[in-house]
N, C-alpha and C positions, 0 to 999 in steps of 0.2 A: 495319555500319549498316542500321536496318530504318525503317518509318515513312515519313516524308516522302520520303526517297530511293528508296523502293520504289515509292510510288505517283504521284509527280510528276516525269514526264519532263522537262519543262523545267527544274525546279530541279536534277535530276541533272545536266543539261548545264551549268548556271551553276555549279553545284557542281565539276564537272570543269575548267572554264576557270578558275575562281578557285584551285583547288588547284594546278593545274599552273602557273599564273602566279607563285603564291607560292613555288613549288619553284625556279622559275627565278631569282626575285628574290633568294632565299636563297642560291641557288648562287653568284650574281654577288656578293653582300654579301660572302662569304669569299673567292672567287676573286680578285676584282680587288684588294683590299689585299695578298694575298698575292703575286700576279703583281708589284705595285709594290714590295714588299718584297725578294722573291726575285730578280727580274729587273732591276729599275731603281735597286735600292738606294734606295728613297725614305725620305725622313726621317720622323720621327714626325708634324711638321705636314703633310707632303704626303699622307700616309695618311688624317689626318682631312679633308683637303679632299675626298677622293673621296666620304667619308660626307656632307660637307656639300653637295656639288653634287647629290646625288640628292634631297636635301630642299629645296634653295634655291627651286625653282620654286612650292613651296607659299607662299612670300612673295611671289612675283611674279604667279603666276596662281591662287591659292588663291580669292581672292574673286570675280574676274570668271568662273571656272569654274561656279561655283555658279549665277549668273544664266543663263549660257549652257545649262546643263544643264536647268534649269526651262523654257526655252523649246523645247527641241528633244527628239526621242526619245532615249531614253537607251541602247537596244541600239546604234545605230550609232555612238555616241560610244565605247562599249566596243569596238566592233570596230576603229576606225580606231587608237584607243590601243594595242591588242595588236599591230595590224600595223606600227605604228611601232617597236615594241620588237623584233619580229622582225627587221626591216630594220636597225635600229642594232647588234644583236648579229651579224647577219651581216657588217656592216661591218668588225668587227674582223679576220677573216680577210682582207677586202680591204687593210686597213693593213698587216696583217703581209706581205702579198704584194708591197706597194709599198714595204716597209721603212720604214713610218711608225708603227710600234707603238711609241709612246712615252707618256710620261706625259701629255702633253697631249691624246692622243687617248683615253686612259681617262678623263680628266676631262671631255672634251666628251660622250662616250657616257653617262656617269653623269648629266650635266645634262639631256640630252635625254630619256633614259630616265625621268628623274624627271618632266619635264613631261608625258610621256605617262602616267605613273603618276596625276598630279593629276586629269585627266580621267576616267580609268577608274574611280578610288575614289570619286569624287562621284557619277558616273553609276551605278555599281553600287550604291552605298547607297540612292539614290533609286529605282533600278529593282526592287529586292527587294520592297517592299510592294506594288508593282503585280503581282508575280507570285505571292505568297502571300496566303492568308487571313490575317488578323489573328492568329487563334488558332494559326497556324502559324509566327509570326515568331520567337517565342523558340527553338523547336526548330530553325528554319531559320539563325537567327544562330548557336546553339550549334554545330550541325553544320558550318557554314562556319568559324567561328573555330577549332574544336578541329581539324578537317583541314587548314586551312591551318597550323596550329602543326606538325602532323606532316609536313606537306609542307616547312615550313622546317627541321626537324631532318634530314630526309633530305638536302635541298639543302645545307645548311652541313655535313653530314659528308661528303657526296660532293663538294662544292666542294674541300675541301682534299685529299683522295685522288686525284681525277681530275687536279688541277693536278699533284701530285707524279708521277702516272704518265705523262700524256702533255704536260705543259708547259702553260703560261698560255694560249697562243692557241688550241691545239686545245681544250682544255677549255672556254674561253668561247665558242668557236665552236660546240661541241656543244650548249651550253646554249641555242642559238636554237630548237633543236627544240621545247623545252616551251612556247615562245610559239606555235609552229605547231600544237601540240596544243590550246591554249586558243583559238585563232582558230577552228579547226574546230568546237569544242564550242559557241562563240557563234553560229557560222553555223547550227547545227542547232536551235537554240531557234525554236519555232513562236509563241510567245506575242507579240503585238504590242500595244503601248500603244495607248489609245484616241487618235484623230487630234486634233491640236491646231489651233486656229483661228489661222490664219496672217493677221496684219495687220501695218501699220507702226506700230511703238510710237510714242509721242509723244516729244517732244524731253526728254531727261533721264531717260527711263524707266529705262535701263539702270543709270545711276548709283543711282536710287532702289531699284531691285530689289537691288543690292548692298549698300546702306545697310540694307535692311529685314532682310537675312540677319544683318549685324551686331548690328542692335538688338535683334533677337530673342535671339541668344546673350547679349548683354550685359545685357538688361532681366530676362528670366525669371530667377529665381533659381536655379531647377535646371539650366537650360542653363549660366548663368555659372558654377556651382560645378564642373561637369563640364569645362567648358572651361578654366578656371583650374587645376584639378587635372592635367588632361591637360598644359598648358603647362609646369607645374613639374615633374612626373614625367618627361616627354619630355627636358626639358633635362638633366636628371642622367643619365637612362638613355643618351641618346647621347653624352653627354659622356664617360662611362667606356667605353661600346661602341666608339667611334671610335679609342681607343688600346688596345683588348683585345688585338688582335693582336700588337702590339708588345709589350705586357706578357707575354703567353704565350710568344712567342718569344724575347725577350731577359731577362726576369727570371725566368721559371718554366722557361726552356730547353726548350721542346716543339718537335717537329718539325711540318711543314706538315699531314701527316695527321692528327697527334694534335690539333692546334689546331682542325682541322674537327669531329673527333669530340667534343672538350670542349664547343664552342660548341653543337653539336647536342644533347647531353645536357642542358646548361643549359637549353635552351629547349623540352626535352621537357615542362616543367611548363606550357606552353601547352596542352597536350592535356588534362592533368589539370584544369587551370583552367577550361577550357571544358566539361568533364563535371561539374564540382563545382558550377558556376555555377547550374544550374536546381536541383539537389538541396538545395543549402545554402539558397539563396533561398526555396525553398518551405518550409523550416523556420523560418528566422530572419526572412523578410520581404526583399524586394528592396533596400530601403534601408539595413537593417542588414547585410545580406550584402555589400554594396558597401563600407561601412566597414570590415568585418573583412578583406575581401581586399585593400584598399588599404592598410591600416595593419599588420595582423598578419601576413598571408602574406608580405610583401615584406621583413620584418625581417632574414631570414637573409642578404640581399644584402650585409650588412656582413662576411661572411665571405670575398668575393671578394678584397679586397686582402690577406687573410692567406695566400694562396696561396704555395707556395715549391716548388723542385724536389723530386722524390722524391715519397712518399706525400702531401705537402701539397698536391699538385696538385688533389686532390679536394675542397678547400675551395671551389674557384672553381664547378664544377658544382653542388654542393649549394646555394650561394647563389643562384646564376643561376636554378636550377630552381624554387625557391620563389619568386623575384620574378617569373618568367614566369608562373607560375601564378596570382599574385595579379592582374598587369597584364591577362593574357587575361580572367580571369573578370570584372573590372571592364568590359572591353571589351563583353563578351557582354551583360551587364545594361544597360550604357548604350545600346549599339545598339537593343535591343529596346524599351528606355524611349522613345528619341527617336523611333522609327518609329511608336509608338502615341500619344505625346504631341503631336508636332508636327503642323500641318495639312498635308496631301498636298501642297498647292501651294506651300508654303514649305519642303519637306524638301530640296530641292536646295541652295538658298541656305543653310539652317541647317547642312547637312551641310559645306558648303564653308567656311562661317564658323567652324565648330567644327574643321574640319581645318586651315584657316589658322592659328588659335592653337595648335592641338596640334603640328602638324607644321612650322608656321612656325619655332618655336623649334629644330628639330632641326638645321639648318645652323649655328645659334648655339652649341648644344650641342657640336656636333662641333668647331668652331673653339676653342671653349673648352676642350674636352678636350686639343686639340693644344696651345693655349698653356700651360695648366697643366702637361701632361706635359714641355713643353720648358723651362718656368721652374723647376718644382720637383721635376721628376723622375715618372716613370709611376707608381710605387706611391704617393706622396703624393697625386699628382692624382686616383687612383682613390679613395683614402679619401675625400677631400673630396666627390667626385660621388655615391658610392654612399649617403652618409649622407643625401643629399637624397630618395631614393626613398620611404622610408617616411614620412618627414617630410611630404611632399607631400599625404599622407592628411589632414593638418590642415585642409586647405581644405575637405574634404567634411565634415568634423566640425563646422566652424564654419557650415556651411550649414543650410538647412532639413531636411537629411537625417537629423540627429542626433534630430529631434523625430518622426519617422515610422518605422512598421515597413516599408511598402511605398512605392516610388516611385508617384507618381500617373499614372492613366491618361489623362487629358485636362487642358486648361489651364481653370483656373477664372476666371470673370468676363472671358472672351475678348470677347464681344459689347460688354461695357460698355466695355473698354479701347480697342477699335477705335472706338466711337463718340467716345470722349473724343480719340482721336488725329485723327480727321476734324473734329471742332469746333476742335482746337489749329491744324490744318492750314488751316482756313478762316479763323481769327482773324488767321493770319499772312499771308493772302493767297494761301495755296497752292490751285491749281485742283483740284477733285475729278476723278479720273480713274477712269472706271468699269471699265475694262480692267486696271486695277494692283490686284494684290493687297495689301491693308494688312497693315502690320507689326503684332506684338502686343507690347504694352509690357511 
């Protein structure tokens, strides 16, 4: 990689922190279900619980995290989040030494790591625009998303093989090293955000700040379309991915090492999607490219439930590769759009509200996948769930996106809407708060 990575030292360190963290998370995403199936003989529903636990904190902490991130410096939040993950993965070795390596411990670690990830993701998304110039955001997001996808490929492939070679405890313990590297990279960043004026917020300000983020995501047609699309797509994606390991092991008859390799190949599409996002959007326009990636590139995911033992196993990585290319490309275009379009002082809350809606459905999707797999069988459940991935693009097609070539760079009529909101607030008796950032209607 050249360009931004070569000339921007602090971005290079943030890039290193994000990529190593994604590698560790991907490794764990494969290693934990494999450990539960191979060592603890976990059921289909128990395996889905591990996925649900990682994403459940978005429902519990997602909204307040945005308000906290907008009040505090973002880099220290990222440091504490990565440090927490490091300690939690080291605790797996302690649990094994104390003979406490049971399903309940894996579930607890998954839940707490998920909580740390909430604060890291919100802070990292809001921190990036302060680190890069506006013209560098598209390139920065493409490099981060593409390299994170590559790290996920290596993490998922390595997870299966390392568990097979050294066992689940040693493999998960070794994974703590990736978070140590991530922590060192974050410590090395020299850029500091402008100091924030610290003052006691008025009563009820925190609740209003959380509400502002939700209203911004709900009222703006562009933010609303992305949020609803992400929620529907993630519900279906997590639903089938939560039972994918069971499907590949029990129905397609693949070993632990092969499972990790297949999942890694399927997610290799994320690298291609990140690379294609910029080129295709420059030709078609960012709005049109988003629709193409969401509805056309994801169609081959319907090949996934057709996989069978023997040569038929290749149907899964083909379908998964195309789907991951489409999803990552949409994420790249969405990230750059939100960072340009949203007022900087509201970006943390918008990110948290968007993540709350998008990631908050993931534990529901994981439980849905486990419930459908238990009631109908794993293959029929996957059929139902993968069909919803390309259909989710209809949300974007029915939004203002279908009438535009490019996504807008700024909000129209922002001042008029803020004035209208202030007048409405005064009409119902709300007291003006000069220190409070108004929401966009």
